[in-house]
N, C-alpha and C positions, 0 to 999 in steps of 0.2 A: 776349820768348818763347823758352821753350826748346823746341828741336825733340827728338821721340824719334821713333826708327827702328821701325817697325812690320813684324812679320813677318807675313804670310799664309800659313796653312799648306796646301799643295796635297796632299791625300788623295785626290784622284781622285774627288770628288765634291762636291755644294755648288755653292752659287751663286757662284763663283770670279771670273767675267767681271763680274757686277754689284758685288762688292765691290771689284775692281781698278777699274772705271770710276768708282765713289765716291771711293774715294781720291785717284784722278787730279784729278776736279774740285775735290776739296778741297786739292789741293795737298800733299798726307802725303808724307812720306817713307819709303816703303814698299818691300818686297820680297816677291817670291813664291818658296817653296822647300819641298820636301819632304826636306831634310837635316837631320837634328835639330841637327848641331854649329851650322849657321847659325842656325837658328830661335832658339837658345838665347842668341846674342849680341843679340838685339831686346831694346828697351825695352818693348815692348807685343806682344801677340800676338792675331790673330784666326783662328779657326776657321770658315770660312763653312759655311754650310749650316742651311735651315730643313725641319725634318723628316726629316734625313739623320743622324740619331744613329746608328743601326746601321752604315750604310756608314763613317760617322765613328770609330767603335769598331774595326770590323774592319780598316780601314787604317791606324788609329793604331798 
């Protein structure tokens, strides 16, 4: 199995803790960052948040 590094974007909104808990449970290789340079180095990207589109757009 090929391991992929996942970036979880911390934009000060959304359900970040729930995503973190789920990824830990799954044993995923991930990191949380708000720095574009780090996020762009990931293989996959998660932008957490249900119903947080406005906050996401304002903070991203």
